[in-house]
Every structure is written in C-alpha cells, then in structure tokens.
N, C-alpha and C positions, 0 to 999 in steps of 0.2 A: 346643379345645372336645372332641373325640374323645378325647384325651388324658385328661384330665379325666373325662370321664361313663367311662372305660374304669377308672380306680384309683377311682371312686367305685363302681362295680359289684365290684369287687374286695374293697373293703372291706364290701361288702352280702352279699357273697358267705360271705366270711370269718366275718361277724358271725353268718349263720344257721348255719354249722357249728359254731361254737365257743362259743356262747352259754350252753349247759349246760357249759362248761368248769368245773371245780375252783377255787374262791377260792384255793386252793394256789399254783394255777398263776399266777395275777395276782399273789399275794404274795410269790413268786419272782423274777417279773420286777422289781417294786421294789426288790428287793435285788439285782439286776443292776444296774439302772439307777442305784442308789446306789453302786457300787463302780465305775462309769464315769466318772460324774461325779466321783468323789473322784480319782478316776485322774487325770483331766483339766481338773481346778480349775486350774491355771496358765493353759492355755488359754483355759478362760471367760471370767477375770479379764481378758487380754488381750485378749481377741475384745472387750470392753464398756468398753475403755479406748481400743480403736481407733473403735470406732464412737464412743462419745458423751466421749471425755475422761475417765471417771471415775476418781475415786482408788481404788485399789485396795482401801482399808478399806470404802468405801462400797460398792463393787460387792460384797464379800464378806459384807459384813454384809446389806445390801439387797435383795441377790438369790440369791448362793449359799446361805446359809446359812436364807434363807426355805426355798427348794425342798427343801434337805437336811432339814428339820425337819417340811417338807409330806409327806415320802416316810416316814421313819421313824414319823410319825402312823399313816399307812393303814397299814403293814404292822402295827403295836403294835393298831389297833382296826379292822380291815376284816372279821374275822370275826364281831366282837359286830354291828357296825352291820349288816352282810347279812342278821342270822341273823332268821327269823320272827320276827313281834312278836303275841304272843297280846294281842286285843283283845276287850272287850265285845260280845255278839252280841245281836241283835235277837231279841224274841219267836215273831217268824214264824220263824227257822231254827232254832229248839228243835228235837232238841237237840244240836245242831251246836256244833262251835269255829269261832271265828273269829280268823284271823291276817291281820296285813299281810305280804305280801310284797316284799322289793326285785327288782326287775329291772332291768335296763340298758335303755337306749333305744334304740341301735342304731349307727348311723353317725353321728358329730359333726364337725362342721366348728368349726375354732379360727381366729378372725381376732386376731392381738395386735399388740400397738401397739410403736413404736420408743423408748418412755423407760425401760420396763423390759422390755426384749427377752427376757432370760433369763428373770426369776422371771415375769412375765405371760404367759409361753409355757408355763413349766413347771407352774405349779401347777395351771391348769385340765386341763391335759393328763393329770397323776398323780391328779387323781378320776376324771376320764372313763374313764381305762385302770382302775383299780382298782376300777369300778362294774362293768364287762364290757363298754364300748364299744369301737368301733374311733375312729379319729382322724385326721383329715385338717388339719395345723397351719398356714395362712398368714402365716408371719411377716410382719413390715414391712421394705419395699425400704428404709427409713431407718437399719438397723441391718444390712450387708449380712455382714459378719464374724459377728456374733453368727447370724445366720440360718443361713448357711451351715454353721457348726459344729453349731447344733444339729439340720441334716439327720444330718451325719455321726454326734454321739453316738446318735441317736436308732434309726439304723439298725443300730448294733452292739448292740442291746438288742431292739428288734422288727422284724419282717418289714414289708415295705411295704405288706401288707393288711392290715395290724394297724395301725401308724402311720408315716405319710407327712407328709414336710415339703414342702410347695411355693412354693416362691420365684416373685418376677414382684412385676408392677407394680400400680396398681388394677384394672387389666383383669383379672388374673387373679383377683383376689378379685370381681367382678362374674360371670367363667365360674362360680366356683365357687357364688356365692350363685343364679346361676340355676337349679340343680339341686335334687331334694328332700333333706333331711336330717332325721335322727328330732332333731338337737338342734344349736344353735348359741350360741358364746361369742364374746364380741366385748368388747374394751378400747378405748375412742378416744373420739374427738368425739360430742357429741349428734346434729350436723349428719350423719354416715355410720351414728351408731346407728339415726336413723328410716329409712333406707336398706335395711338390715339388718333393722329390724322388718318395714317393708313386705315386702321379698323373702321372710321368715320365712312372714309372715302368707297367702300364696299358697297356702303348703301346711300351713297350722295347725302349725308347727315353733315347739316351745318353745324361749325363748331366754333366754341372762344378758347382759346390756346393762351393762357397768362403765362408765358415760361422764363425761367430763371436765364441769368447770364452771370459771368463772372464778377464776383466780390471779392477781390483780392486784401486782404489786411496785412501789413508787413509788420513783423515783429522782430527787433533788431537785439542786439545785447545791451542795450542801456536802458531797455523798458524791464521795469520791477514788475515780476510777476508776482513775488510771495503778497 
C-alpha cells in the first residue's frame, strides 16, 4: 500500500511540474515509443503466443498494427487536436473572444484485460500520454509474459514517474483503486466495471469503461472437435 501511494505521489508531482511542457515533447516520446515497439515486434508477438496461444498473424493484425496506427495518428494530428478552438461567445462577455482549451486531467489509472493484453493496454495509454497525463498501468495477471514485457518496453521510453506498470493480482488493483486518480480506464467484465465505477464515484473521478457482454458460442453434436 505504501509503495503504491508513493508511486501515486511521484506521478502527481511529475504532472504538476510538467503539465505545461510543450506538445512537441509528447510527440517526440511517441516517436521514440514507435521505434522501440518496431525493434521489439518479435518479442511482443512471442509474448502474446505464450500467454494466449495466438497465431502470429492474428497478434500482428489485431494488436501490434492497431497500436502502431494509433501512435501514428496521434503524431500526425496531436497539434491540431490540442489547439485552442474558437467558439461563439455570449453577449454577456462582449467584446471578449471565447476559446475551448484542451487540458490534461492529471494522473491516470489504466486497468487492462487479458484477452488483448497488448492492444488494450497500449491504446488508452497512448491517448492519455499524448494528452499530457501520467499513467499507471495495471495489466492482467492472466497474461504474465505480455505484462512483464509491457513494463520493460515502457521503461525504455518513459521515466517511472510518467508511466509505470504495476503487476499483480486483483488485490493490487483494489489497492490502486482505493487511491484518488484524475481519470480511470478499465476494460473487462461488467461485474468488475461496477466495482470500479463505485470506487471512482468516491472521488467523482471520471471513467472510461469498456465492458464485455454475452458472446455465446453454440457447439452441437455435429461439430468435429478432434
């Protein structure tokens, strides 16, 4: 608990000291991340095969390529997405000019699932970092090879107080949820999503929940299983 709280405080301090950093700094980090992922593509695909027995082609198309495209999209569009947006003002504010300014939330907790352990950890992380937040990632303990590799790869790009991977069982996730964050991402079951929403509500923390539903697969007596 103390270690998690210490990490949380490191992230808070880092954000407070760097929240005004130029967007170019974030873009440069995304470019470095892209190079690191390209260099370690084989290790990423191998980790997914060890954890889930995924065929290489499926892992490449449904996980690796999607992450790389997400990075490229942010590199290309981040400046325009983050630019102040001029909006119509009220007569009460005349003769002022009115703008919407994009600002980061702060410290973000990201809890990712086992079924797409690389893609569903990296894509929310890319957006959160690009927006100027710090991120603590709690990957699924059911995909240990991918989780460990995520920690190694991200440590090559980001200092621990900017992006950190915290591995462990559900008790670790519960410890992290007990602390206050400025935003929470979660992908997983509806049951756990309710628990996370309840924890977030204690601090009025906004959340993004991508929750699973029923996906029945009917296997009858005519199906060859051998």
